C-alpha positions in Angstrom: 26.1 100.1 5.9 29.5 100.4 7.3 31.9 97.6 7.9 32.8 97.1 11.4 36.0 95.5 12.6 35.7 93.1 15.5 38.0 93.2 18.4 39.7 90.1 19.6 37.5 89.8 22.7 34.4 89.9 20.6 35.9 87.4 18.2 36.5 84.9 21.0 32.9 85.2 22.1 31.6 84.5 18.6 34.0 81.6 18.3 32.7 80.1 21.6 29.1 80.6 20.5 29.9 78.9 17.2 31.6 76.0 19.0 28.6 75.7 21.4 26.2 75.7 18.5 28.3 73.0 16.8 28.3 70.9 20.0 24.6 71.2 20.4 24.1 70.3 16.7 26.4 67.3 17.2 24.6 66.2 20.3 21.3 66.4 18.5 22.8 64.4 15.6 24.2 61.8 18.0 20.9 61.6 19.8 19.1 61.1 16.5 21.6 58.4 15.5 21.1 56.6 18.8 17.3 56.8 18.3 17.6 55.4 14.8 19.9 52.6 16.0 17.5 51.7 18.8 14.6 51.8 16.4 16.5 49.7 13.9 17.4 47.1 16.7 13.8 47.1 17.8 12.7 46.6 14.2 15.1 43.7 13.8 13.9 42.0 17.0 10.2 42.6 16.0 10.9 41.3 12.5 12.7 38.2 13.9 9.7 37.5 16.2 7.3 37.9 13.3 9.4 35.6 11.1 9.6 33.0 13.8 5.9 33.1 14.4 5.3 32.9 10.6 7.8 30.0 10.4 6.0 28.1 13.2 2.6 28.7 11.5 4.1 27.5 8.2 5.4 24.3 10.0 1.9 23.7 11.3 0.4 24.2 7.9 2.9 21.9 6.4 2.3 19.2 9.0 -1.5 19.5 8.4 -1.0 19.3 4.6 1.3 16.2 5.0 -1.3 14.5 7.2 -4.0 15.2 4.6 -1.7 13.8 1.9 -1.0 10.7 4.0 -4.8 10.2 4.6 -5.5 10.6 0.9 -2.7 8.1 0.1 -4.1 5.6 2.6 -7.6 6.0 1.2 -6.3 5.5 -2.4 -4.2 2.5 -1.3 -7.3 1.0 0.3 -9.4 1.7 -2.7 -6.7 0.1 -5.0 -6.4 -3.0 -2.7 -10.2 -3.3 -2.6 -10.4 -3.0 -6.4 -7.6 -5.6 -6.8 -9.4 -7.9 -4.3 -12.6 -7.6 -6.2 -10.8 -8.4 -9.5 -9.1 -11.5 -7.9 -12.4 -12.6 -6.5 -14.1 -12.1 -9.9 -11.3 -14.1 -11.6 -11.6 -16.8 -8.9 -15.3 -17.1 -9.6 -14.7 -17.2 -13.3 -12.1 -19.9 -12.7 -14.5 -21.9 -10.6 -17.3 -21.6 -13.2 -14.9 -22.7 -15.9 -13.8 -25.7 -13.8 -17.3 -26.7 -13.2 -18.4 -26.2 -16.8 -15.4 -28.1 -18.0 -15.8 -30.9 -15.5 -19.5 -31.3 -15.9 -19.5 -31.1 -19.7 -16.5 -33.4 -20.1 -18.1 -36.1 -18.0 -16.2 -39.4 -17.8 -13.5 -38.3 -20.2 -12.5 -35.6 -17.7 -12.5 -38.2 -14.9 -10.3 -40.6 -17.0 -7.9 -37.6 -17.6 -7.8 -36.8 -13.9 -7.2 -40.5 -13.0 -4.4 -40.7 -15.5 -2.8 -37.6 -13.9 -3.2 -39.2 -10.4 -1.6 -42.4 -11.6 1.4 -40.5 -12.9 1.6 -38.5 -9.6 1.7 -41.6 -7.4 4.4 -44.3 -7.4 3.1 -47.6 -8.9 2.0 -50.2 -6.4 0.6 -53.7 -6.8 -2.3 -52.9 -4.5 -3.4 -49.7 -6.2 -7.1 -49.2 -6.5 -9.6 -46.6 -7.8 -12.8 -45.8 -6.0 -15.6 -44.4 -8.2 -19.3 -43.8 -8.2 -21.6 -46.5 -9.4 -22.4 -44.4 -12.6 -18.7 -44.2 -13.5 -17.7 -47.8 -12.8 -18.5 -49.1 -16.3 -16.4 -46.4 -18.0 -13.4 -46.5 -15.6 -13.2 -50.3 -15.4 -11.7 -50.9 -19.0 -9.2 -48.1 -18.5 -8.1 -49.4 -15.1 -7.7 -53.0 -16.4 -5.2 -51.7 -19.0 -3.3 -50.0 -16.2 -3.5 -53.1 -13.9 -5.4 -51.2 -11.3 -8.4 -52.5 -9.3 -11.7 -50.6 -9.5 -14.3 -50.5 -6.6 -17.6 -48.7 -6.3 -17.9 -46.2 -3.4 -21.5 -45.1 -3.0 -20.4 -41.9 -1.1 -18.8 -40.5 -4.3 -20.7 -38.4 -6.8 -20.7 -39.0 -10.5 -17.4 -37.6 -11.9 -15.6 -38.0 -8.6 -13.0 -40.6 -7.7 -10.2 -41.5 -5.3 -7.0 -43.1 -6.3 -5.2 -45.1 -3.6 -1.8 -46.7 -3.9 0.8 -47.9 -1.4 2.6 -44.5 -1.8 -0.4 -42.3 -1.2 -3.9 -41.3 -2.0 -5.3 -38.6 -4.4 -8.8 -37.2 -4.3 -9.9 -36.8 -7.9 -13.0 -34.6 -7.5 -14.4 -31.3 -8.6 -14.4 -30.2 -5.0 -10.7 -31.1 -4.7 -10.0 -29.0 -7.8 -11.9 -26.1 -6.3 -10.0 -26.4 -3.0 -6.7 -26.3 -4.9 -7.8 -23.2 -6.7 -8.9 -21.6 -3.5 -5.6 -22.4 -1.8 -3.7 -21.0 -4.8 -5.7 -17.8 -4.2 -4.8 -17.8 -0.5 -8.3 -18.6 0.7 -8.8 -21.3 3.3 -11.9 -23.2 1.9 -12.7 -24.4 5.4 -12.7 -20.9 6.9 -14.2 -19.1 3.9 -17.5 -17.4 4.6 -20.5 -19.0 3.0 
């Protein structure tokens, strides 16, 4: 093969062809770059839309989970309140049983103790009197004489019950009164309580 020397006119044509080839290649490169940029932008928009949709779904799942937790919390609170109420009621029943056992077993000594407490609770008055049942009269009379208090029989009172009246007030000294005080201390209205 022999080497050929190119003339200037041939060289210019080759240079123009090379320049054209480079422009075509650059145009293809630019077109690919634009397509990639458009695809990238489309991917970003698509990704943001997916992220927003997933975020909205996550918020809904979170709201549902929080509502379930709130319901469980309310249910547990109700269960705890119910258990506490049952415990208070059981204690109230135990207290009432203890009061009744104590009152009924102590008999007149308990009545004298309660009358002494009533006498201390009320201001002394010359017209003080104690109303008692017929069965308790003989036991209360000696104690009342020492205190300077008149004793009268009230046939409406049960054995172990009494009423202490003085000019400053009146005290009901009965097992029922003790139970009403216990019920009121527990926040139960004994008049409105279910039977």
